C-alpha positions as CSV (number, residue, x, y, z in Angstrom):
1,X,63.9,-10.1,-76.8
2,X,62.0,-11.9,-74.1
3,X,58.3,-10.9,-73.7
4,X,58.0,-8.6,-70.7
5,X,55.2,-6.4,-69.3
6,X,55.9,-3.0,-67.8
7,X,54.9,0.7,-68.0
8,X,56.8,2.8,-70.5
9,X,57.4,6.6,-70.9
10,X,55.0,7.8,-73.5
11,X,57.6,10.1,-75.2
12,X,59.8,7.1,-76.0
13,X,57.2,5.6,-78.4
14,X,56.6,6.1,-82.1
15,X,53.7,5.1,-84.4
16,X,54.6,2.4,-86.8
17,X,54.8,3.9,-90.3
18,X,52.7,1.1,-91.7
19,X,49.9,1.5,-89.2
20,X,46.6,0.7,-91.0
21,X,44.3,2.6,-88.7
22,X,42.2,5.0,-90.7
23,X,39.2,5.5,-88.4
24,X,39.5,7.3,-85.1
25,X,37.4,5.6,-82.3
26,X,36.9,8.3,-79.6
27,X,34.6,5.9,-77.6
28,X,37.4,3.3,-77.4
29,X,40.1,5.9,-76.6
30,X,38.0,7.3,-73.8
31,X,37.4,3.9,-72.3
32,X,41.1,3.0,-72.5
33,X,42.1,6.3,-71.0
34,X,39.9,5.7,-68.0
35,X,41.5,2.3,-67.5
36,X,45.1,3.7,-67.7
37,X,44.2,6.2,-65.0
38,X,42.6,3.5,-62.9
39,X,43.0,-0.3,-63.1
40,X,44.3,-1.6,-66.4
41,X,44.2,-5.2,-67.8
42,X,47.8,-6.0,-69.1
43,X,46.2,-8.1,-71.8
44,X,45.2,-4.9,-73.5
45,X,48.5,-3.1,-73.3
46,X,50.3,-1.9,-76.4
47,X,53.0,-4.0,-78.0
48,X,56.2,-2.4,-79.2
49,X,59.4,-3.7,-80.7
50,X,63.0,-2.9,-79.8
51,X,63.0,0.3,-81.9
52,X,60.0,1.6,-79.8
53,X,57.7,1.4,-82.8
54,X,54.1,0.6,-81.8
55,X,53.2,-2.7,-83.4
56,X,49.8,-3.2,-81.9
57,X,47.1,-1.4,-79.8
58,X,47.8,2.2,-81.0
59,X,44.6,3.2,-79.3
60,X,46.4,2.7,-75.9
61,X,49.1,5.2,-77.0
62,X,46.4,7.7,-78.2
63,X,44.4,7.3,-75.0
64,X,47.5,7.9,-72.9
65,X,48.6,10.9,-74.9
66,X,45.1,12.5,-74.7
67,X,44.6,11.6,-71.1
68,X,47.8,13.2,-70.0
69,X,49.5,10.0,-68.9
70,X,53.2,9.9,-68.6
71,X,53.5,6.1,-68.4
72,X,51.4,3.6,-70.4
73,X,51.2,-0.2,-70.2
74,X,53.4,-2.0,-72.6
75,X,54.6,-5.4,-73.7
76,X,58.1,-5.6,-75.2
77,X,57.7,-8.1,-78.1
78,X,59.5,-8.4,-81.4
79,X,57.8,-10.0,-84.4
80,X,59.0,-13.4,-85.5
81,X,62.1,-13.3,-87.7
82,X,61.3,-11.7,-91.0
83,X,57.8,-10.6,-90.1
84,X,57.0,-6.9,-90.1
85,X,53.2,-6.9,-90.0
86,X,51.4,-4.9,-87.4
87,X,47.8,-5.1,-86.2
88,X,45.4,-2.9,-84.4
């Protein structure tokens, strides 16, 4: 898959089952939500793979869901062959 930025429907996304996030950061979620509803830097968009699993930036997903967003910023990007790691 070629790397591509676009806005994606929130209901199409799924949290990666190996997501390591254990601590909720409401301050970060609120700041991201404000950006989604205003101007948003694509460098901070979430990254998903072809299966719509969120690989990185789960906080963007959480901010969109809590802020009532329908579309959230997204990079389509698959991990290198054989790699399944995810990051915050």
